[in-house]
Each structure stands twice: as C-alpha cells, then as structure tokens.
N, CA, C, O and the ligand as a Tripos MOL2 file, in Angstrom:
@<TRIPOS>MOLECULE
protein
  309   307    78     0     0
PROTEIN
NO_CHARGES

@<TRIPOS>ATOM
      1 N          -0.5930    4.0560  -11.1540 N.3       1 MET1
      2 CA          0.7520    4.0270  -10.5540 C.3       1 MET1
      3 C           0.6600    3.5350   -9.0280 C.2       1 MET1
      4 O           1.6980    3.3090   -8.4060 O.2       1 MET1
      5 N          -0.5570    3.3820   -8.4620 N.am      2 PHE2
      6 CA         -0.7410    2.9250   -7.1120 C.3       2 PHE2
      7 C          -0.8870    1.3800   -7.3610 C.2       2 PHE2
      8 O          -1.1860    0.6870   -6.3890 O.2       2 PHE2
      9 N          -0.7290    0.8790   -8.3870 N.am      3 LYS3
     10 CA         -0.7210   -0.7590   -8.5750 C.3       3 LYS3
     11 C           0.5980   -1.0490   -8.2610 C.2       3 LYS3
     12 O           1.5110   -0.9140   -9.0760 O.2       3 LYS3
     13 N           0.7700   -1.4990   -6.9560 N.am      4 LEU4
     14 CA          2.0410   -2.0010   -6.4870 C.3       4 LEU4
     15 C           1.9130   -3.1400   -5.7240 C.2       4 LEU4
     16 O           0.8170   -3.4930   -5.2880 O.2       4 LEU4
     17 N           3.2080   -3.9130   -5.4670 N.am      5 SER5
     18 CA          2.9810   -5.2630   -4.9000 C.3       5 SER5
     19 C           3.4460   -5.3260   -3.3890 C.2       5 SER5
     20 O           4.3510   -4.6120   -2.9580 O.2       5 SER5
     21 N           2.8200   -6.1490   -2.7000 N.am      6 VAL6
     22 CA          3.2330   -6.3960   -1.4270 C.3       6 VAL6
     23 C           3.2440   -7.9040   -1.2280 C.2       6 VAL6
     24 O           2.5800   -8.6440   -1.9540 O.2       6 VAL6
     25 N           4.0190   -8.3570   -0.2180 N.am      7 ASN7
     26 CA          4.1560   -9.8050    0.1030 C.3       7 ASN7
     27 C           3.0710  -10.1380    1.2160 C.2       7 ASN7
     28 O           2.9600   -9.4030    2.1970 O.2       7 ASN7
     29 N           2.2600  -11.2780    1.0390 N.am      8 CYS8
     30 CA          1.4360  -11.6560    2.1050 C.3       8 CYS8
     31 C           2.2260  -12.0520    3.2550 C.2       8 CYS8
     32 O           3.1900  -12.7980    3.0850 O.2       8 CYS8
     33 N           1.8850  -11.5860    4.5190 N.am      9 PRO9
     34 CA          2.6960  -11.8260    5.6530 C.3       9 PRO9
     35 C           2.5140  -13.4540    6.1370 C.2       9 PRO9
     36 O           3.2250  -13.9890    6.9870 O.2       9 PRO9
     37 N           1.4450  -14.0880    5.4330 N.am     10 PHE10
     38 CA          1.3350  -15.5650    5.9300 C.3      10 PHE10
     39 C           1.8420  -16.5370    4.9350 C.2      10 PHE10
     40 O           2.4060  -17.5200    5.4140 O.2      10 PHE10
     41 N           1.7550  -16.4610    3.6610 N.am     11 CYS11
     42 CA          2.3140  -17.3320    2.7430 C.3      11 CYS11
     43 C           3.3660  -16.7730    1.7800 C.2      11 CYS11
     44 O           3.9760  -17.5390    1.0340 O.2      11 CYS11
     45 N           3.6030  -15.3740    1.7800 N.am     12 GLY12
     46 CA          4.7030  -14.7410    1.0410 C.3      12 GLY12
     47 C           4.3750  -14.5600   -0.3550 C.2      12 GLY12
     48 O           5.2330  -14.1790   -1.1520 O.2      12 GLY12
     49 N           3.0420  -14.8380   -0.7400 N.am     13 GLU13
     50 CA          2.6010  -14.4340   -2.0360 C.3      13 GLU13
     51 C           2.7460  -13.0100   -2.3930 C.2      13 GLU13
     52 O           2.4720  -12.1210   -1.5870 O.2      13 GLU13
     53 N           3.2040  -12.7650   -3.6710 N.am     14 GLU14
     54 CA          3.3400  -11.4230   -4.1170 C.3      14 GLU14
     55 C           1.8210  -10.9160   -4.6110 C.2      14 GLU14
     56 O           1.2090  -11.5390   -5.4800 O.2      14 GLU14
     57 N           1.3800   -9.9430   -4.0850 N.am     15 ILE15
     58 CA         -0.0960   -9.3750   -4.2140 C.3      15 ILE15
     59 C           0.1640   -7.9810   -4.9400 C.2      15 ILE15
     60 O           0.7280   -7.0260   -4.4070 O.2      15 ILE15
     61 N          -0.3190   -8.0130   -6.1940 N.am     16 THR16
     62 CA         -0.2200   -6.6930   -6.8540 C.3      16 THR16
     63 C          -1.8020   -6.1550   -6.8950 C.2      16 THR16
     64 O          -2.7020   -6.7840   -7.4520 O.2      16 THR16
     65 N          -1.9740   -4.9180   -6.2280 N.am     17 HIS17
     66 CA         -3.2000   -4.3050   -6.1710 C.3      17 HIS17
     67 C          -3.0450   -2.8360   -6.4850 C.2      17 HIS17
     68 O          -1.9360   -2.3000   -6.4670 O.2      17 HIS17
     69 N          -4.2000   -2.1610   -6.7830 N.am     18 ASP18
     70 CA         -4.3420   -0.7280   -6.9670 C.3      18 ASP18
     71 C          -4.7550   -0.2720   -5.6430 C.2      18 ASP18
     72 O          -5.9000   -0.4300   -5.2180 O.2      18 ASP18
     73 N          -3.6840    0.3730   -4.9060 N.am     19 TRP19
     74 CA         -3.9950    0.7540   -3.4990 C.3      19 TRP19
     75 C          -4.7660    2.2730   -3.3290 C.2      19 TRP19
     76 O          -5.0460    2.7800   -2.2430 O.2      19 TRP19
     77 N          -5.0030    2.7930   -4.4880 N.am     20 SER20
     78 CA         -5.3370    4.2440   -4.5310 C.3      20 SER20
     79 C          -6.7410    4.2230   -3.9450 C.2      20 SER20
     80 O          -7.1840    5.2780   -3.4930 O.2      20 SER20
     81 N          -7.4740    3.1310   -3.9120 N.am     21 GLU21
     82 CA         -8.7140    3.1520   -3.0910 C.3      21 GLU21
     83 C          -8.6650    3.2180   -1.6410 C.2      21 GLU21
     84 O          -9.6820    3.2930   -0.9510 O.2      21 GLU21
     85 N          -7.4420    3.1900   -1.1620 N.am     22 TYR22
     86 CA         -7.1770    3.1610    0.4400 C.3      22 TYR22
     87 C          -6.4630    4.3910    0.8160 C.2      22 TYR22
     88 O          -6.0540    4.5530    1.9660 O.2      22 TYR22
     89 N          -6.2830    5.3500   -0.2060 N.am     23 ILE23
     90 CA         -5.6090    6.5390    0.3510 C.3      23 ILE23
     91 C          -6.4300    7.3900    1.3550 C.2      23 ILE23
     92 O          -7.4870    7.9090    0.9980 O.2      23 ILE23
     93 N          -5.9470    7.5310    2.6000 N.am     24 VAL24
     94 CA         -6.5270    8.3550    3.4650 C.3      24 VAL24
     95 C          -6.0100    9.6900    3.8120 C.2      24 VAL24
     96 O          -6.6190   10.4360    4.5790 O.2      24 VAL24
     97 N          -4.8460   10.0100    3.2320 N.am     25 ASP25
     98 CA         -4.2480   11.3310    3.3290 C.3      25 ASP25
     99 C          -3.2450   11.6470    2.1540 C.2      25 ASP25
    100 O          -2.5740   10.7310    1.6790 O.2      25 ASP25
    101 N          -3.1430   12.8710    1.7060 N.am     26 GLN26
    102 CA         -2.0960   13.1530    0.7730 C.3      26 GLN26
    103 C          -1.6460   14.5410    1.0450 C.2      26 GLN26
    104 O          -2.4270   15.4760    1.2240 O.2      26 GLN26
    105 N          -0.2190   14.6430    1.0720 N.am     27 GLU27
    106 CA          0.4620   15.7110    1.4640 C.3      27 GLU27
    107 C           1.6410   16.0500    0.4640 C.2      27 GLU27
    108 O           2.4700   15.2340    0.0610 O.2      27 GLU27
    109 N           1.5760   17.3920    0.1310 N.am     28 LYS28
    110 CA          2.6750   17.8710   -0.9540 C.3      28 LYS28
    111 C           3.8570   18.4410   -0.0780 C.2      28 LYS28
    112 O           3.6750   19.1840    0.8870 O.2      28 LYS28
    113 N           4.9520   18.0580   -0.4740 N.am     29 CYS29
    114 CA          6.1340   18.6640    0.1730 C.3      29 CYS29
    115 C           7.2040   18.7470   -0.8620 C.2      29 CYS29
    116 O           7.5890   17.7280   -1.4350 O.2      29 CYS29
    117 N           7.7320   20.0070   -1.1400 N.am     30 SER30
    118 CA          8.6860   20.2840   -2.1800 C.3      30 SER30
    119 C           8.7000   19.5670   -3.2960 C.2      30 SER30
    120 O           9.6940   18.9620   -3.6990 O.2      30 SER30
    121 N           7.5370   19.5950   -3.8920 N.am     31 GLY31
    122 CA          7.4780   18.9200   -5.2640 C.3      31 GLY31
    123 C           7.1290   17.4010   -5.2850 C.2      31 GLY31
    124 O           6.9070   16.8050   -6.3390 O.2      31 GLY31
    125 N           7.0930   16.8080   -4.0460 N.am     32 GLU32
    126 CA          7.0250   15.4250   -3.7820 C.3      32 GLU32
    127 C           5.5000   15.2880   -3.1880 C.2      32 GLU32
    128 O           5.1280   16.0920   -2.3330 O.2      32 GLU32
    129 N           4.7350   14.3800   -3.6000 N.am     33 VAL33
    130 CA          3.3740   14.0750   -3.0890 C.3      33 VAL33
    131 C           3.4590   12.6890   -2.3320 C.2      33 VAL33
    132 O           3.7710   11.6450   -2.9050 O.2      33 VAL33
    133 N           3.1810   12.7720   -1.1140 N.am     34 GLU34
    134 CA          3.0450   11.5100   -0.2730 C.3      34 GLU34
    135 C           1.6720   11.1950   -0.1060 C.2      34 GLU34
    136 O           0.9050   12.0790    0.2760 O.2      34 GLU34
    137 N           1.2170    9.9200   -0.3710 N.am     35 SER35
    138 CA         -0.1990    9.4920   -0.2950 C.3      35 SER35
    139 C           0.0350    8.4460    0.6780 C.2      35 SER35
    140 O           0.8190    7.5170    0.4860 O.2      35 SER35
    141 N          -0.8080    8.6470    1.9580 N.am     36 THR36
    142 CA         -0.9120    7.6460    2.9330 C.3      36 THR36
    143 C          -1.8870    6.6340    2.6520 C.2      36 THR36
    144 O          -3.0490    6.9530    2.4010 O.2      36 THR36
    145 N          -1.4930    5.3810    2.6750 N.am     37 ILE37
    146 CA         -2.4120    4.1870    2.4680 C.3      37 ILE37
    147 C          -2.6730    3.5300    3.7300 C.2      37 ILE37
    148 O          -1.8130    3.2480    4.5650 O.2      37 ILE37
    149 N          -3.9980    3.2880    3.8220 N.am     38 GLU38
    150 CA         -4.4230    2.2860    5.2510 C.3      38 GLU38
    151 C          -5.4890    1.3860    4.6930 C.2      38 GLU38
    152 O          -6.5330    1.7530    4.1540 O.2      38 GLU38
    153 N          -5.0540    0.0830    4.9100 N.am     39 CYS39
    154 CA         -6.1880   -0.8400    4.4970 C.3      39 CYS39
    155 C          -6.2090   -1.7700    5.7610 C.2      39 CYS39
    156 O          -5.2300   -2.3940    6.1710 O.2      39 CYS39
    157 N          -7.2650   -1.7750    6.2340 N.am     40 ASP40
    158 CA         -7.4580   -2.4770    7.5670 C.3      40 ASP40
    159 C          -7.5630   -3.9540    7.3430 C.2      40 ASP40
    160 O          -6.9220   -4.6790    8.1040 O.2      40 ASP40
    161 N          -8.2650   -4.4740    6.4240 N.am     41 GLU41
    162 CA         -8.5000   -5.6860    6.0630 C.3      41 GLU41
    163 C          -8.3110   -6.1700    4.5480 C.2      41 GLU41
    164 O          -9.1740   -5.8970    3.7140 O.2      41 GLU41
    165 N          -7.3230   -6.7950    4.2580 N.am     42 PHE42
    166 CA         -7.2720   -7.2040    2.8790 C.3      42 PHE42
    167 C          -6.9990   -8.7560    2.7930 C.2      42 PHE42
    168 O          -6.0450   -9.1750    3.4500 O.2      42 PHE42
    169 N          -7.7180   -9.6250    2.0720 N.am     43 GLU43
    170 CA         -7.7360  -11.0810    1.8800 C.3      43 GLU43
    171 C          -6.6750  -11.4460    0.9080 C.2      43 GLU43
    172 O          -6.5970  -11.0200   -0.2440 O.2      43 GLU43
    173 N          -5.7700  -12.3770    1.5560 N.am     44 CYS44
    174 CA         -4.8040  -12.8020    0.5030 C.3      44 CYS44
    175 C          -5.5640  -13.7700   -0.5670 C.2      44 CYS44
    176 O          -6.3140  -14.6740   -0.1980 O.2      44 CYS44
    177 N          -5.3040  -13.5000   -1.8450 N.am     45 PRO45
    178 CA         -6.0660  -14.4320   -2.9320 C.3      45 PRO45
    179 C          -5.4750  -15.8620   -2.7060 C.2      45 PRO45
    180 O          -6.1230  -16.8520   -3.0450 O.2      45 PRO45
    181 N          -4.4080  -15.9490   -2.2100 N.am     46 LYS46
    182 CA         -3.9090  -17.3530   -2.2410 C.3      46 LYS46
    183 C          -4.2380  -18.2430   -1.0710 C.2      46 LYS46
    184 O          -4.7250  -19.3600   -1.2490 O.2      46 LYS46
    185 N          -3.9780  -17.7640    0.1100 N.am     47 CYS47
    186 CA         -4.2030  -18.4380    1.3190 C.3      47 CYS47
    187 C          -5.3840  -17.8470    2.1110 C.2      47 CYS47
    188 O          -5.6810  -18.4030    3.1680 O.2      47 CYS47
    189 N          -6.0290  -16.8600    1.7340 N.am     48 HIS48
    190 CA         -7.3180  -16.3340    2.2000 C.3      48 HIS48
    191 C          -7.3170  -15.8360    3.6890 C.2      48 HIS48
    192 O          -8.3540  -15.6850    4.3350 O.2      48 HIS48
    193 N          -5.9900  -15.5810    4.2010 N.am     49 GLU49
    194 CA         -5.9250  -14.8160    5.5340 C.3      49 GLU49
    195 C          -6.0780  -13.5740    5.4130 C.2      49 GLU49
    196 O          -5.7390  -13.0460    4.3540 O.2      49 GLU49
    197 N          -6.5760  -12.8750    6.3660 N.am     50 MET50
    198 CA         -6.7590  -11.3640    6.3410 C.3      50 MET50
    199 C          -5.4620  -10.5790    7.0170 C.2      50 MET50
    200 O          -4.9730  -10.9950    8.0670 O.2      50 MET50
    201 N          -4.9940   -9.5190    6.3970 N.am     51 PHE51
    202 CA         -3.9770   -8.8480    7.0040 C.3      51 PHE51
    203 C          -4.1620   -7.3240    6.6490 C.2      51 PHE51
    204 O          -5.0550   -7.0370    5.8520 O.2      51 PHE51
    205 N          -3.4830   -6.4610    7.1160 N.am     52 ASN52
    206 CA         -3.6150   -4.9890    6.8830 C.3      52 ASN52
    207 C          -2.3790   -4.5510    6.1050 C.2      52 ASN52
    208 O          -1.2980   -5.1320    6.1970 O.2      52 ASN52
    209 N          -2.6090   -3.4680    5.3190 N.am     53 VAL53
    210 CA         -1.6950   -2.8500    4.5980 C.3      53 VAL53
    211 C          -1.4760   -1.4910    4.8520 C.2      53 VAL53
    212 O          -2.5190   -0.8380    4.8160 O.2      53 VAL53
    213 N          -0.3890   -0.8040    5.1130 N.am     54 PHE54
    214 CA         -0.2440    0.5150    5.3830 C.3      54 PHE54
    215 C           1.1520    1.0920    4.9280 C.2      54 PHE54
    216 O           2.0840    0.3390    4.6440 O.2      54 PHE54
    217 N           1.2450    2.3850    4.8740 N.am     55 GLY55
    218 CA          2.4770    2.9860    4.3920 C.3      55 GLY55
    219 C           2.2520    4.2460    3.5610 C.2      55 GLY55
    220 O           1.2030    4.8850    3.6320 O.2      55 GLY55
    221 N           3.1410    4.5380    2.8740 N.am     56 SER56
    222 CA          3.2070    5.6630    1.8480 C.3      56 SER56
    223 C           3.6200    5.5320    0.5260 C.2      56 SER56
    224 O           4.6740    4.9380    0.2990 O.2      56 SER56
    225 N           2.8800    6.0470   -0.4810 N.am     57 VAL57
    226 CA          3.3590    6.0720   -1.7240 C.3      57 VAL57
    227 C           3.9170    7.4770   -2.1570 C.2      57 VAL57
    228 O           3.2990    8.4840   -1.8110 O.2      57 VAL57
    229 N           4.9000    7.5600   -2.7930 N.am     58 TYR58
    230 CA          5.5170    8.8480   -3.1290 C.3      58 TYR58
    231 C           5.5470    9.2060   -4.7170 C.2      58 TYR58
    232 O           5.9690    8.4450   -5.5880 O.2      58 TYR58
    233 N           5.0530   10.4200   -4.9130 N.am     59 GLU59
    234 CA          5.1490   10.6670   -6.4280 C.3      59 GLU59
    235 C           5.9390   11.9780   -6.5200 C.2      59 GLU59
    236 O           5.7600   12.8780   -5.6990 O.2      59 GLU59
    237 N           6.7700   12.0690   -7.4780 N.am     60 ALA60
    238 CA          7.6150   13.2150   -7.6900 C.3      60 ALA60
    239 C           8.0920   13.3610   -9.0890 C.2      60 ALA60
    240 O           9.0510   12.7190   -9.5190 O.2      60 ALA60
    241 N           7.3580   14.2810   -9.8510 N.am     61 PRO61
    242 CA          6.1790   15.2990   -9.3200 C.3      61 PRO61
    243 C           4.9380   14.4840   -9.3230 C.2      61 PRO61
    244 O           4.9320   13.3170   -9.7170 O.2      61 PRO61
    245 N           3.8500   15.1260   -8.8650 N.am     62 LYS62
    246 CA          2.5060   14.3600   -8.8590 C.3      62 LYS62
    247 C           2.2730   13.7300  -10.1760 C.2      62 LYS62
    248 O           2.5440   14.3290  -11.2170 O.2      62 LYS62
    249 N           1.7680   12.5110  -10.1560 N.am     63 GLY63
    250 CA          1.4850   11.7970  -11.3290 C.3      63 GLY63
    251 C           2.5480   10.8930  -11.7710 C.2      63 GLY63
    252 O           2.3700   10.0430  -12.6440 O.2      63 GLY63
    253 N           3.7030   11.0940  -11.1340 N.am     64 THR64
    254 CA          4.8370   10.1980  -11.6390 C.3      64 THR64
    255 C           5.2910    9.4110  -10.3050 C.2      64 THR64
    256 O           5.7560    9.9740   -9.3140 O.2      64 THR64
    257 N           5.0960    8.0980  -10.4250 N.am     65 TYR65
    258 CA          5.6220    7.3030   -9.2760 C.3      65 TYR65
    259 C           7.1130    7.3290   -9.0980 C.2      65 TYR65
    260 O           7.9390    7.1800   -9.9990 O.2      65 TYR65
    261 N           7.3770    7.5550   -7.7010 N.am     66 SER66
    262 CA          8.6940    7.7460   -7.3900 C.3      66 SER66
    263 C           9.1280    6.4050   -6.6400 C.2      66 SER66
    264 O           9.9220    5.6190   -7.1580 O.2      66 SER66
    265 N           8.5120    6.1800   -5.2910 N.am     67 TYR67
    266 CA          8.8060    4.9230   -4.6490 C.3      67 TYR67
    267 C           7.7310    4.7900   -3.5310 C.2      67 TYR67
    268 O           6.9540    5.7100   -3.2750 O.2      67 TYR67
    269 N           7.7300    3.7480   -2.9630 N.am     68 HIS68
    270 CA          6.5890    3.2930   -1.9410 C.3      68 HIS68
    271 C           7.2180    2.5330   -0.6790 C.2      68 HIS68
    272 O           8.1770    1.7610   -0.6930 O.2      68 HIS68
    273 N           6.5380    2.8910    0.2840 N.am     69 GLU69
    274 CA          7.1080    2.1660    1.5870 C.3      69 GLU69
    275 C           5.7510    1.5770    2.2300 C.2      69 GLU69
    276 O           5.2050    2.0880    3.2070 O.2      69 GLU69
    277 N           5.2750    0.4240    1.5470 N.am     70 LEU70
    278 CA          4.1190   -0.2070    1.9340 C.3      70 LEU70
    279 C           4.5980   -1.4910    2.7410 C.2      70 LEU70
    280 O           5.5230   -2.2150    2.3740 O.2      70 LEU70
    281 N           3.8600   -1.6640    3.8570 N.am     71 THR71
    282 CA          4.0820   -2.8100    4.6630 C.3      71 THR71
    283 C           2.6780   -3.6780    4.8660 C.2      71 THR71
    284 O           1.6080   -3.1110    5.0860 O.2      71 THR71
    285 N           2.8030   -5.0390    4.7700 N.am     72 ALA72
    286 CA          1.8030   -5.8550    5.0450 C.3      72 ALA72
    287 C           1.9760   -6.4110    6.3940 C.2      72 ALA72
    288 O           3.1050   -6.7520    6.7460 O.2      72 ALA72
    289 N           0.9900   -6.5340    7.1700 N.am     73 GLU73
    290 CA          1.2340   -7.0040    8.6350 C.3      73 GLU73
    291 C           0.0030   -7.7570    8.9760 C.2      73 GLU73
    292 O          -1.0760   -7.5570    8.4190 O.2      73 GLU73
    293 N           0.2140   -8.6740    9.9560 N.am     74 HIS74
    294 CA         -0.7250   -9.4720   10.6130 C.3      74 HIS74
    295 C          -1.6720   -8.4890   11.3690 C.2      74 HIS74
    296 O          -1.1760   -7.5540   11.9980 O.2      74 HIS74
    297 N          -3.0720   -8.6840   11.3220 N.am     75 ILE75
    298 CA         -3.9850   -7.7720   11.9770 C.3      75 ILE75
    299 C          -3.6700   -7.7870   13.5360 C.2      75 ILE75
    300 O          -3.5370   -8.8340   14.1700 O.2      75 ILE75
    301 N          -3.5750   -6.6490   14.0300 N.am     76 GLN76
    302 CA         -3.2910   -6.5060   15.5270 C.3      76 GLN76
    303 C          -4.6460   -6.6380   16.1910 C.2      76 GLN76
    304 O          -5.5310   -5.9800   15.6450 O.2      76 GLN76
    305 N          -4.9340   -7.2190   17.0590 N.am     77 GLU77
    306 CA         -6.2150   -7.3210   17.8260 C.3      77 GLU77
    307 C          -6.2880   -6.2120   18.7210 C.2      77 GLU77
    308 O          -7.2610   -6.0810   19.4630 O.2      77 GLU77
    309 ZN         -1.3860  -15.4660    1.7780 Zn       78 ZN78
@<TRIPOS>BOND
     1     1     2 1
     2     2     3 1
     3     3     4 2
     4     3     5 am
     5     5     6 1
     6     6     7 1
     7     7     8 2
     8     7     9 am
     9     9    10 1
    10    10    11 1
    11    11    12 2
    12    11    13 am
    13    13    14 1
    14    14    15 1
    15    15    16 2
    16    15    17 am
    17    17    18 1
    18    18    19 1
    19    19    20 2
    20    19    21 am
    21    21    22 1
    22    22    23 1
    23    23    24 2
    24    23    25 am
    25    25    26 1
    26    26    27 1
    27    27    28 2
    28    27    29 am
    29    29    30 1
    30    30    31 1
    31    31    32 2
    32    31    33 am
    33    33    34 1
    34    34    35 1
    35    35    36 2
    36    35    37 am
    37    37    38 1
    38    38    39 1
    39    39    40 2
    40    39    41 am
    41    41    42 1
    42    42    43 1
    43    43    44 2
    44    43    45 am
    45    45    46 1
    46    46    47 1
    47    47    48 2
    48    47    49 am
    49    49    50 1
    50    50    51 1
    51    51    52 2
    52    51    53 am
    53    53    54 1
    54    54    55 1
    55    55    56 2
    56    55    57 am
    57    57    58 1
    58    58    59 1
    59    59    60 2
    60    59    61 am
    61    61    62 1
    62    62    63 1
    63    63    64 2
    64    63    65 am
    65    65    66 1
    66    66    67 1
    67    67    68 2
    68    67    69 am
    69    69    70 1
    70    70    71 1
    71    71    72 2
    72    71    73 am
    73    73    74 1
    74    74    75 1
    75    75    76 2
    76    75    77 am
    77    77    78 1
    78    78    79 1
    79    79    80 2
    80    79    81 am
    81    81    82 1
    82    82    83 1
    83    83    84 2
    84    83    85 am
    85    85    86 1
    86    86    87 1
    87    87    88 2
    88    87    89 am
    89    89    90 1
    90    90    91 1
    91    91    92 2
    92    91    93 am
    93    93    94 1
    94    94    95 1
    95    95    96 2
    96    95    97 am
    97    97    98 1
    98    98    99 1
    99    99   100 2
   100    99   101 am
   101   101   102 1
   102   102   103 1
   103   103   104 2
   104   103   105 am
   105   105   106 1
   106   106   107 1
   107   107   108 2
   108   107   109 am
   109   109   110 1
   110   110   111 1
   111   111   112 2
   112   111   113 am
   113   113   114 1
   114   114   115 1
   115   115   116 2
   116   115   117 am
   117   117   118 1
   118   118   119 1
   119   119   120 2
   120   119   121 am
   121   121   122 1
   122   122   123 1
   123   123   124 2
   124   123   125 am
   125   125   126 1
   126   126   127 1
   127   127   128 2
   128   127   129 am
   129   129   130 1
   130   130   131 1
   131   131   132 2
   132   131   133 am
   133   133   134 1
   134   134   135 1
   135   135   136 2
   136   135   137 am
   137   137   138 1
   138   138   139 1
   139   139   140 2
   140   139   141 am
   141   141   142 1
   142   142   143 1
   143   143   144 2
   144   143   145 am
   145   145   146 1
   146   146   147 1
   147   147   148 2
   148   147   149 am
   149   149   150 1
   150   150   151 1
   151   151   152 2
   152   151   153 am
   153   153   154 1
   154   154   155 1
   155   155   156 2
   156   155   157 am
   157   157   158 1
   158   158   159 1
   159   159   160 2
   160   159   161 am
   161   161   162 1
   162   162   163 1
   163   163   164 2
   164   163   165 am
   165   165   166 1
   166   166   167 1
   167   167   168 2
   168   167   169 am
   169   169   170 1
   170   170   171 1
   171   171   172 2
   172   171   173 am
   173   173   174 1
   174   174   175 1
   175   175   176 2
   176   175   177 am
   177   177   178 1
   178   178   179 1
   179   179   180 2
   180   179   181 am
   181   181   182 1
   182   182   183 1
   183   183   184 2
   184   183   185 am
   185   185   186 1
   186   186   187 1
   187   187   188 2
   188   187   189 am
   189   189   190 1
   190   190   191 1
   191   191   192 2
   192   191   193 am
   193   193   194 1
   194   194   195 1
   195   195   196 2
   196   195   197 am
   197   197   198 1
   198   198   199 1
   199   199   200 2
   200   199   201 am
   201   201   202 1
   202   202   203 1
   203   203   204 2
   204   203   205 am
   205   205   206 1
   206   206   207 1
   207   207   208 2
   208   207   209 am
   209   209   210 1
   210   210   211 1
   211   211   212 2
   212   211   213 am
   213   213   214 1
   214   214   215 1
   215   215   216 2
   216   215   217 am
   217   217   218 1
   218   218   219 1
   219   219   220 2
   220   219   221 am
   221   221   222 1
   222   222   223 1
   223   223   224 2
   224   223   225 am
   225   225   226 1
   226   226   227 1
   227   227   228 2
   228   227   229 am
   229   229   230 1
   230   230   231 1
   231   231   232 2
   232   231   233 am
   233   233   234 1
   234   234   235 1
   235   235   236 2
   236   235   237 am
   237   237   238 1
   238   238   239 1
   239   239   240 2
   240   239   241 am
   241   241   242 1
   242   242   243 1
   243   243   244 2
   244   243   245 am
   245   245   246 1
   246   246   247 1
   247   247   248 2
   248   247   249 am
   249   249   250 1
   250   250   251 1
   251   251   252 2
   252   251   253 am
   253   253   254 1
   254   254   255 1
   255   255   256 2
   256   255   257 am
   257   257   258 1
   258   258   259 1
   259   259   260 2
   260   259   261 am
   261   261   262 1
   262   262   263 1
   263   263   264 2
   264   263   265 am
   265   265   266 1
   266   266   267 1
   267   267   268 2
   268   267   269 am
   269   269   270 1
   270   270   271 1
   271   271   272 2
   272   271   273 am
   273   273   274 1
   274   274   275 1
   275   275   276 2
   276   275   277 am
   277   277   278 1
   278   278   279 1
   279   279   280 2
   280   279   281 am
   281   281   282 1
   282   282   283 1
   283   283   284 2
   284   283   285 am
   285   285   286 1
   286   286   287 1
   287   287   288 2
   288   287   289 am
   289   289   290 1
   290   290   291 1
   291   291   292 2
   292   291   293 am
   293   293   294 1
   294   294   295 1
   295   295   296 2
   296   295   297 am
   297   297   298 1
   298   298   299 1
   299   299   300 2
   300   299   301 am
   301   301   302 1
   302   302   303 1
   303   303   304 2
   304   303   305 am
   305   305   306 1
   306   306   307 1
   307   307   308 2
@<TRIPOS>SUBSTRUCTURE
     1 MET1         2 RESIDUE 1 A MET
     2 PHE2         6 RESIDUE 1 A PHE
     3 LYS3        10 RESIDUE 1 A LYS
     4 LEU4        14 RESIDUE 1 A LEU
     5 SER5        18 RESIDUE 1 A SER
     6 VAL6        22 RESIDUE 1 A VAL
     7 ASN7        26 RESIDUE 1 A ASN
     8 CYS8        30 RESIDUE 1 A CYS
     9 PRO9        34 RESIDUE 1 A PRO
    10 PHE10       38 RESIDUE 1 A PHE
    11 CYS11       42 RESIDUE 1 A CYS
    12 GLY12       46 RESIDUE 1 A GLY
    13 GLU13       50 RESIDUE 1 A GLU
    14 GLU14       54 RESIDUE 1 A GLU
    15 ILE15       58 RESIDUE 1 A ILE
    16 THR16       62 RESIDUE 1 A THR
    17 HIS17       66 RESIDUE 1 A HIS
    18 ASP18       70 RESIDUE 1 A ASP
    19 TRP19       74 RESIDUE 1 A TRP
    20 SER20       78 RESIDUE 1 A SER
    21 GLU21       82 RESIDUE 1 A GLU
    22 TYR22       86 RESIDUE 1 A TYR
    23 ILE23       90 RESIDUE 1 A ILE
    24 VAL24       94 RESIDUE 1 A VAL
    25 ASP25       98 RESIDUE 1 A ASP
    26 GLN26      102 RESIDUE 1 A GLN
    27 GLU27      106 RESIDUE 1 A GLU
    28 LYS28      110 RESIDUE 1 A LYS
    29 CYS29      114 RESIDUE 1 A CYS
    30 SER30      118 RESIDUE 1 A SER
    31 GLY31      122 RESIDUE 1 A GLY
    32 GLU32      126 RESIDUE 1 A GLU
    33 VAL33      130 RESIDUE 1 A VAL
    34 GLU34      134 RESIDUE 1 A GLU
    35 SER35      138 RESIDUE 1 A SER
    36 THR36      142 RESIDUE 1 A THR
    37 ILE37      146 RESIDUE 1 A ILE
    38 GLU38      150 RESIDUE 1 A GLU
    39 CYS39      154 RESIDUE 1 A CYS
    40 ASP40      158 RESIDUE 1 A ASP
    41 GLU41      162 RESIDUE 1 A GLU
    42 PHE42      166 RESIDUE 1 A PHE
    43 GLU43      170 RESIDUE 1 A GLU
    44 CYS44      174 RESIDUE 1 A CYS
    45 PRO45      178 RESIDUE 1 A PRO
    46 LYS46      182 RESIDUE 1 A LYS
    47 CYS47      186 RESIDUE 1 A CYS
    48 HIS48      190 RESIDUE 1 A HIS
    49 GLU49      194 RESIDUE 1 A GLU
    50 MET50      198 RESIDUE 1 A MET
    51 PHE51      202 RESIDUE 1 A PHE
    52 ASN52      206 RESIDUE 1 A ASN
    53 VAL53      210 RESIDUE 1 A VAL
    54 PHE54      214 RESIDUE 1 A PHE
    55 GLY55      218 RESIDUE 1 A GLY
    56 SER56      222 RESIDUE 1 A SER
    57 VAL57      226 RESIDUE 1 A VAL
    58 TYR58      230 RESIDUE 1 A TYR
    59 GLU59      234 RESIDUE 1 A GLU
    60 ALA60      238 RESIDUE 1 A ALA
    61 PRO61      242 RESIDUE 1 A PRO
    62 LYS62      246 RESIDUE 1 A LYS
    63 GLY63      250 RESIDUE 1 A GLY
    64 THR64      254 RESIDUE 1 A THR
    65 TYR65      258 RESIDUE 1 A TYR
    66 SER66      262 RESIDUE 1 A SER
    67 TYR67      266 RESIDUE 1 A TYR
    68 HIS68      270 RESIDUE 1 A HIS
    69 GLU69      274 RESIDUE 1 A GLU
    70 LEU70      278 RESIDUE 1 A LEU
    71 THR71      282 RESIDUE 1 A THR
    72 ALA72      286 RESIDUE 1 A ALA
    73 GLU73      290 RESIDUE 1 A GLU
    74 HIS74      294 RESIDUE 1 A HIS
    75 ILE75      298 RESIDUE 1 A ILE
    76 GLN76      302 RESIDUE 1 A GLN
    77 GLU77      306 RESIDUE 1 A GLU
    78 ZN78       309 GROUP 0 **** ****
C-alpha cells in the first residue's frame, strides 16, 4: 500500500515505488496512522537525475490505504 507514484521534478516521469523502506516515523491519531516518508536521494529511472521524496502516507484504519501527501523535489544543497 506504500506503492505510490510521484512525478520526477526534472522530467515529469511518473515513478511508482514502494516507499515503505523510507518510513522514518509512524504516528497513530484517532484511528488514522500517519507514516512519515523521507528519502534523501532517489534516482529517476528515466533521466537519472537525483531528487528527494518526502511527505506522509495515511492509513485509516491501519493496513488500509487512505491518501498520501508525497512531494518530490530537487535536492537542496
Ligand atoms: Zn526524471
């Protein structure tokens, strides 16, 4: 359920990936589970530029995908 798509900030390619390996924090709030995703370096399979992906994935209840707020951005120096 963490297999979600983001768009490459360089070429716009839609990248579907299982982001569960980048979960850094998980918080439960009134039946909803928020998983915080932080990926510092992800390489676009199409243009091979590096970018970061961060945001949250929500499950309500746990185990059921609700929605996500993932953002892909250029890496800030
Ligand atoms: Zn790209």
